[in-house]
C-alpha positions as CSV (number, residue, x, y, z in Angstrom):
1,X,154.1,234.2,148.4
2,X,151.7,232.7,150.9
3,X,149.1,230.4,149.4
4,X,145.6,230.8,150.9
5,X,144.4,227.3,151.7
6,X,140.7,226.5,152.1
7,X,139.6,225.9,155.7
8,X,139.2,222.3,156.8
9,X,135.5,221.8,157.7
10,X,134.7,221.3,161.3
11,X,131.9,218.8,160.8
12,X,129.2,218.8,163.5
13,X,129.2,215.8,165.9
14,X,125.7,214.4,166.5
15,X,125.4,212.6,169.8
16,X,121.9,213.3,171.1
17,X,118.4,213.4,169.5
18,X,118.4,217.2,169.7
19,X,121.6,217.5,167.5
20,X,120.6,218.1,163.9
21,X,122.0,215.7,161.3
22,X,123.4,216.6,158.0
23,X,120.8,216.8,155.2
24,X,122.2,215.0,152.1
25,X,120.6,216.0,148.7
26,X,119.8,213.5,146.0
27,X,122.8,213.0,143.7
28,X,122.5,211.0,140.5
29,X,121.4,207.5,141.6
30,X,122.2,208.3,145.2
31,X,119.0,209.0,147.2
32,X,118.5,211.9,149.5
33,X,118.9,211.2,153.2
34,X,120.4,212.4,156.5
35,X,123.7,211.6,158.3
36,X,125.1,212.0,161.7
37,X,128.8,212.3,162.4
38,X,130.6,210.7,165.3
39,X,133.6,212.5,166.9
40,X,136.0,209.8,165.8
41,X,134.8,210.1,162.1
42,X,135.1,213.9,162.2
43,X,138.7,213.6,163.6
44,X,139.6,211.1,160.8
45,X,138.1,213.3,158.0
46,X,139.9,216.4,159.2
47,X,143.2,214.6,159.7
48,X,143.1,213.1,156.2
49,X,142.4,216.4,154.6
50,X,145.1,218.1,156.7
51,X,147.9,215.8,155.5
52,X,146.5,215.1,152.0
53,X,146.0,211.3,152.4
54,X,143.0,209.3,151.4
55,X,140.8,208.1,154.2
56,X,140.1,204.4,154.0
57,X,136.8,203.6,155.7
58,X,136.3,200.0,156.8
59,X,133.2,198.2,157.9
60,X,130.3,195.9,157.1
61,X,127.7,197.0,154.6
62,X,125.1,199.4,155.8
63,X,127.1,201.2,158.5
64,X,127.4,204.5,156.6
65,X,130.8,204.3,154.9
66,X,129.7,205.8,151.5
67,X,127.4,208.2,153.2
68,X,130.3,209.6,155.2
69,X,131.8,211.0,152.0
70,X,128.4,212.3,150.8
71,X,127.7,214.1,154.1
72,X,131.2,215.6,154.1
73,X,130.6,217.2,150.7
74,X,127.1,218.3,151.6
75,X,128.1,220.0,154.8
76,X,131.1,221.8,153.3
77,X,129.1,222.7,150.1
78,X,131.6,221.0,147.9
79,X,131.0,218.9,144.8
80,X,130.7,215.1,145.3
81,X,132.3,212.8,142.8
82,X,132.1,209.0,143.0
83,X,133.0,205.8,141.3
84,X,131.8,202.4,142.4
85,X,134.5,199.7,141.9
86,X,133.7,196.2,140.6
87,X,135.7,193.3,139.3
88,X,136.0,194.8,135.8
89,X,137.2,198.2,136.9
90,X,140.6,199.1,135.4
91,X,142.9,201.7,137.0
92,X,142.5,204.1,134.1
93,X,138.7,204.0,134.6
94,X,139.2,206.3,137.6
95,X,141.1,208.8,135.5
96,X,139.9,208.6,131.9
97,X,138.0,206.6,129.4
98,X,138.4,206.5,125.6
99,X,135.2,206.8,123.5
100,X,136.1,203.9,121.2
101,X,132.7,203.9,119.5
102,X,133.0,207.5,118.5
103,X,136.6,207.1,117.4
104,X,135.6,204.1,115.1
105,X,132.6,206.0,113.7
106,X,134.8,209.0,112.8
107,X,137.4,206.8,111.3
108,X,134.8,205.0,109.1
109,X,133.5,208.4,108.0
110,X,137.1,209.6,107.3
111,X,136.7,212.3,110.0
112,X,139.2,210.9,112.5
113,X,140.7,213.5,114.9
114,X,143.7,213.3,117.2
115,X,143.4,210.6,119.9
116,X,143.0,213.1,122.7
117,X,139.7,214.2,121.2
118,X,138.2,210.9,122.3
119,X,139.5,210.9,125.9
120,X,136.8,211.6,128.5
121,X,137.9,212.7,132.0
122,X,136.8,210.6,134.9
123,X,136.4,211.0,138.6
124,X,140.1,211.4,139.6
125,X,140.7,213.9,136.8
126,X,137.8,216.1,137.9
127,X,138.9,215.8,141.5
128,X,142.5,216.8,140.8
129,X,141.9,219.4,138.2
130,X,138.3,220.5,137.7
131,X,139.1,223.3,135.2
132,X,141.4,221.1,133.2
133,X,138.8,218.3,133.1
134,X,136.1,220.7,132.0
135,X,138.4,221.9,129.1
136,X,139.0,218.3,128.1
137,X,135.3,217.4,128.4
138,X,134.5,220.3,126.1
139,X,137.3,219.2,123.7
140,X,135.8,215.7,123.3
141,X,132.3,217.0,122.9
142,X,131.0,216.2,126.5
143,X,130.8,219.6,128.1
144,X,128.6,218.5,131.0
145,X,130.3,218.1,134.3
146,X,129.8,214.8,136.3
147,X,128.0,216.6,139.2
148,X,126.7,220.0,140.0
149,X,129.2,222.2,141.7
150,X,127.8,224.7,144.3
151,X,127.6,228.2,143.0
152,X,129.9,229.5,145.8
153,X,132.5,226.8,145.2
154,X,135.7,227.9,143.4
155,X,137.4,225.1,141.4
156,X,140.8,226.7,141.6
157,X,140.6,227.6,145.3
158,X,138.7,224.8,147.0
159,X,138.5,221.0,147.2
160,X,136.1,218.5,145.9
161,X,135.1,215.3,147.7
162,X,135.8,212.0,145.9
163,X,134.4,208.6,146.9
164,X,136.1,205.5,145.6
165,X,133.5,202.9,146.7
166,X,134.1,199.2,147.5
167,X,137.7,199.0,146.4
168,X,137.8,195.5,147.8
169,X,135.7,194.4,144.8
170,X,138.6,195.3,142.5
171,X,141.2,193.1,140.9
172,X,144.3,193.1,143.3
173,X,146.3,195.0,140.7
174,X,144.1,198.1,140.9
175,X,145.1,199.4,144.4
176,X,148.7,198.9,143.5
177,X,148.2,200.8,140.2
178,X,146.9,203.8,142.2
179,X,149.9,204.1,144.5
180,X,151.8,206.7,142.5
181,X,148.6,208.5,141.5
182,X,147.5,209.0,145.1
183,X,151.0,209.7,146.4
184,X,151.9,212.2,143.7
185,X,148.4,213.7,143.6
186,X,148.4,213.6,139.8
187,X,149.0,211.7,136.7
188,X,149.7,212.1,133.0
189,X,147.3,210.6,130.5
190,X,149.2,208.5,128.0
191,X,148.0,210.3,124.9
192,X,149.9,212.5,122.5
193,X,149.4,216.1,123.5
194,X,148.0,215.4,126.9
195,X,149.2,217.6,129.8
196,X,149.9,216.4,133.3
197,X,146.8,216.4,135.6
198,X,147.7,217.6,139.0
199,X,146.2,219.5,141.9
200,X,147.6,222.3,144.1
201,X,147.6,222.4,147.9
202,X,144.4,224.4,147.7
203,X,142.6,222.1,145.3
204,X,143.8,218.8,146.7
205,X,140.6,216.7,147.0
206,X,139.3,214.9,150.1
207,X,139.4,211.2,149.0
208,X,137.3,208.7,150.9
209,X,137.8,205.0,150.0
210,X,135.5,202.3,151.3
211,X,136.0,198.6,151.8
212,X,133.7,195.8,153.1
213,X,136.9,193.8,153.9
214,X,135.9,191.1,151.4
215,X,139.5,191.1,150.0
216,X,142.7,192.0,151.7
217,X,144.3,195.2,150.4
218,X,148.0,195.4,149.6
219,X,150.2,196.7,152.5
220,X,151.7,199.4,150.2
221,X,148.3,200.7,149.5
222,X,147.3,200.7,153.1
223,X,150.4,202.8,153.9
224,X,149.1,205.5,151.6
225,X,145.9,205.9,153.6
226,X,144.6,206.9,157.0
227,X,142.1,204.3,158.2
228,X,139.0,204.2,160.3
229,X,136.6,201.4,161.0
230,X,132.8,202.0,161.4
231,X,131.1,199.4,163.4
232,X,127.9,199.0,165.5
233,X,128.0,198.7,169.3
234,X,128.3,195.0,170.4
235,X,126.2,195.6,173.5
236,X,122.5,195.2,172.7
237,X,121.3,198.1,174.8
238,X,123.9,200.4,173.3
239,X,123.0,199.2,169.8
240,X,119.3,200.0,170.5
241,X,120.2,203.5,171.8
242,X,122.4,204.0,168.7
243,X,119.6,203.0,166.3
244,X,117.0,205.0,168.1
245,X,119.2,208.1,167.9
246,X,119.6,207.5,164.1
247,X,115.9,206.9,163.7
248,X,115.0,210.0,165.6
249,X,117.1,212.1,163.3
250,X,115.8,210.2,160.2
251,X,112.3,210.8,161.4
252,X,112.7,214.5,160.8
253,X,113.5,213.7,157.1
254,X,110.4,211.4,156.8
255,X,108.2,214.1,158.4
256,X,109.5,216.7,156.0
257,X,108.4,214.5,153.0
258,X,105.1,213.7,154.5
259,X,105.6,210.1,155.5
260,X,105.5,210.4,159.2
261,X,104.4,211.1,162.1
262,X,104.5,208.0,164.1
263,X,104.9,207.5,167.8
264,X,108.5,207.6,169.2
265,X,108.0,204.1,170.7
266,X,107.8,202.7,167.1
267,X,111.5,203.7,166.7
268,X,112.4,201.9,169.8
269,X,110.4,198.8,168.9
270,X,111.9,198.7,165.4
271,X,115.4,198.9,167.0
272,X,114.5,196.0,169.3
273,X,113.4,193.9,166.4
274,X,116.7,194.5,164.6
275,X,118.6,193.4,167.7
276,X,116.3,190.3,168.0
277,X,117.0,189.3,164.4
278,X,120.8,189.7,165.0
279,X,120.5,187.7,168.2
280,X,118.7,184.8,166.4
281,X,121.0,184.7,163.3
282,X,122.9,181.6,162.5
283,X,126.7,181.6,162.2
284,X,127.6,183.1,158.8
285,X,124.3,184.9,158.4
286,X,124.4,188.6,157.4
287,X,123.6,190.7,160.4
288,X,121.1,193.6,159.8
289,X,122.3,197.0,160.9
290,X,121.6,200.7,160.3
291,X,120.6,200.2,156.7
292,X,117.9,197.6,157.5
293,X,116.7,199.7,160.5
294,X,116.1,202.7,158.3
295,X,114.5,200.4,155.7
296,X,112.1,199.1,158.4
297,X,111.2,202.7,159.5
298,X,110.8,203.8,155.9
299,X,108.4,200.9,155.2
300,X,106.3,201.7,158.2
301,X,106.2,205.4,157.4
302,X,105.3,204.8,153.7
303,X,102.8,202.0,154.1
304,X,101.1,203.2,157.3
305,X,101.6,207.0,157.3
306,X,99.8,208.8,160.0
307,X,98.6,205.5,161.4
308,X,100.6,204.8,164.6
309,X,98.5,201.9,165.7
310,X,99.0,200.0,162.4
311,X,102.7,200.9,162.5
312,X,103.1,199.2,165.9
313,X,101.2,196.1,164.7
314,X,103.2,195.7,161.5
315,X,106.7,195.9,162.9
316,X,107.1,192.2,163.7
317,X,105.9,191.2,160.3
318,X,108.0,193.6,158.3
319,X,111.1,192.8,160.4
320,X,111.0,189.2,159.1
321,X,111.9,190.5,155.7
322,X,115.2,191.9,156.8
323,X,116.6,188.5,157.9
324,X,119.2,187.5,155.3
325,X,120.8,184.1,155.3
326,X,123.6,182.8,153.2
327,X,121.5,179.9,151.8
328,X,118.2,178.2,152.2
329,X,118.0,175.1,154.4
330,X,117.8,171.8,152.5
């Protein structure tokens, strides 16, 4: 019997101002925005999905690592699941959590139920087995799903997109603990009566993992992943061109929400200010990039909407606020 696999999305490459970016809807605490795919990123996403390996996205903060996963889900009309890693994240936090408060409350009221009743499915559970996670969530009294699935999306015949964000913030043991989970594409919760959680070839999620390279990842973990590095052009003129392209596409979004128009030369001047700040940075300073550029454009559009002359006059002042040093001079 031949299994019908979902098609691998052919994400649009955006290389000129006329190429439309991907519109990304608001999701939980993630704001709405736009994203442009480069050819290399598209190739990496498609390859990762084709062979069923996570895609490790490397790069400095603000280059669009997390947004890559959000844009992939938005374009393919798939649900977007995410978990942001910190130093306190335990491996099981990606798979399940136990409602200890509810369990204690029921025990004190002599209404204790079996332990599986207090197990709440987390991001990897939903990504691997959406229907099973929904049944488990209902069983423990939390029937709501972690994100809204598109109406046309079929949990048993298509793939979700899972973002594991900033894995370099984790304790070194966490990546190693995920080796079997990622390789076997499933796990079994260690609770009496729990069934294995696994995906099929059709429901295998696209997993995007990001790192800011603040901590070296274990070699065994790296072998489980495909890898791509997002970085800004080193040549100043190429960087200005890159930022203006991004700004031109972001301008459409600002116009749609009524915070623009402004003259095109403002986008170019804002890019030049970003480059000037990078050029004048001291060794060890944080270098502003795409995130700060969009912040600068957004501030100009919000504070001086429909006032191109004032936008032009305020660029230099507002750009001073994006310079970030490691410490204050004595």
